[in-house]
N, C-alpha and C positions, 0 to 999 in steps of 0.2 A: 492350572485357573484356567477358563474361560475369561473374556476382556472384552470393556464391549470398549466401544466408539464414540464418541464424546467433537465430533469439532476438530482428530488428528490426536488427539487426546487419549490414551489408554487408563482405563480404571477399573481394580479387579469390583467386579459380577457383586461383592457383597458389598458394596458401597453402594449399594443400587438399589434399592428395593423393587423386585420385579412387577408386581401387584402396584404402584407407582405413581406410574408415566399422568403425566397432569399437563394440560394449553392443549396446544401445540404437538407435544411431542410426538411421534408413532412410533411404536417398537414393533421388531418385525422380526421374529424365531429362525436365523441363520446355522443355525445345527452349532457355531462354536459362537456363539454365545448370542449375544441384543444388541445390535445394530439403531440407534435414538437417533431423528433429526430433529431438529427444535423451530428449524419453520417451513412452512408447508413448500417456497420456489426452493429447498434441496432437496435433491437426489442420491437416494441409499445405496451403496451396492457392495455388494462381497468378494470373492475370489481369490482363492487357495488362503479362507482367515486373514486377508487384507483385507480394509473398507476404506473407503474415502468417501471423500464431500465434496459434488462438484455443485456449482451453484446457474443454477438456468437464471438463461438471460430474459429479463424482461421483453413482456411486446410489448412495442411501442405504437398507441393508439393514435389512429390516420387524424388529426385534427375535423374538426367536423363545418362545414363552409353554414352557416346560416343564407336561410335568404332574407337578402332585405326588403326595407320594408315600402308595400306599395305608396309608388307621387301623386298626392291627386294634382291632377294638372287644372290648374286656376284657371289658363289662360285657355283652358276650350268653352268655347263657346254654349253656350246651356241655356234650353226654353225652357222659357214662363209657362209659369200653368195657367195655361184655359185660353195659351197662345191660339189653336187647330179655331175652338170657338169664337174667338174675338172678329181671325179674320173671317169667316165662316159670317159673323155678324156687317160687318164689313161691308163685303160683296153686299150681301143683301139691303144693304143701305145706298146706298150707289148705283142698283144698279135700278131699285124705284125712287128716285130721281131728276128730274127734267134738266139737261141739256144745259142750262147756267151755270157759268162758273163762280157766285156767287152764294150760287143755293148749296154745290155739290161740297163749294170749301165749310160756308156754315157748317154744314152737317156733320162733318168729317173735324170740324174743332168741336163740337156737342160727346161725338165718337171719342174723344177723350180728355177731354175736361175734365172728369174725376179720376184723372189717372195719373199716380204721383207721378213716375219716370214714363214719358212718354213710347207706345210701346209697336218697337221700331220691329221684334222676331213676327207678330200680329201681322202689321200694314206690309211687309215684306209678301209674307204667306199673301196674304190677299192680294199684293202681285200680284202671283204663280198663278193664279188662281185665273182672275183676269184675264192676264194672257191665254192660258189653256184654253181659254173661254172665246178665245176673239175680239174682245170686247176692249178694245183699241181706244173710241175717247177717253172710256171710265181710268183706261191702266195713264193713259196721258194725264190725265185731272187729276188723281192716288198722289201720282211718282211726282207731281208739278205739285201738288198739296206738299209732300214729305219735304222735299225740296225748299221750297219758301220755308219749314222748320227749323232749317241744317241737320239735317235727318234723312238718312241712305245717303249719304253721297258717294257712295259705289264704286266701280266700272260693272256691277252688274243691273245695279239701277240704268249706269246712262244706258247698256246694251238696251236693255225693256221697253228704254225708257227712246231708240231711236228706230227701233227693231218702230215701236206703234206706231214715229211720226210714221216711218214709211208705208205700216198699212192702210194710213187714213191720208196718205195723201199728202201731207203735211213738210214736202225738202223743204221751204223757206226754212221751217220751225227747224226741220236739223239742222239746216246746214248751220241757221246762227246758235245752235246749242252746244254741234259741235264741234265752232270758232270758238267760245267759253269755254268749252274743254281743253281742248290747245291749248289754250293763255295761262289757263288754270294747273294743268299738270301736264306741263310741255315735257317732263326727264322721268315719266309715270305710265304711259301710258302703251296699256294693253296693247294685242297683236289682235284682239278679238275685235274691239272695236276698229279699229282701221278694218278689219278689211267688213266688218259690219256694214260702215259709209259705202268703201263701194257695191257694194253688195245694194249699196240702197241707191246711190250715181247709175249705178249697168240698171237696173230696175223699169232705171225716168230715164233711162235712157241720153246718159248726162259724160259723156268720154272724157270732158276736157275735166271734171273735176276728179271722175275717177286714175287720170294722172296727177290731177293734184293731190290727190291726198296719197296714191305712192310714195314722190318726195318725197310729201311730208314725213309718212313712214319712215324712208330713209336718214332724215335727216337726224330722224329720233334717235333712230338706233346707230347713228352714227355719236350722238350727241353721247346717249348713253357707255359706246363701248371708248369714246372718248373719260368719259367723269369715274371709270372702274379707276 
């Protein structure tokens, strides 16, 4: 009598119905009987009438790395809406005014009167436009007005103002402003400002001031190194 093999046990075929292979059972006619497998991961084989079952290894799935969420860098400086147009409007206003300080400051106060926050980005853009146009008097007036409002006290604004003093031949004002910067930011002055002052003194043939500025720079660097 032929036998069927189910998980290494042998049963007479009469106990099984040839036509009732259900579920995941798969029957193979091998000539000597039937080999019945109940699971899809089990291979059935027969050799010389002997049947054996072997389990296949489950294929390990590699974990899929999910990309992290995009971080929103809130500290990045964002442009305010319409700052470019505001800057052009400011340039147009000051360009049409007389040179008197009171008149210019009054017009600038009106320009900012209805703003809920000081339009610093627009004012900085206006300074850059005036600088490109070499309108040095207007650069000085706008920069001084910004600083009087407690706005724009950055190395970039200082550099632009010192350049305007140089180009408008206001050496005394430049030196006075430079001394104020030295006393206010004695450990955080950029090399660019020192270079700007050396260039200014060289432009106006003041070698003693060049040496003095260089010594101030060396002293500033030594303070910075000792503070680390």
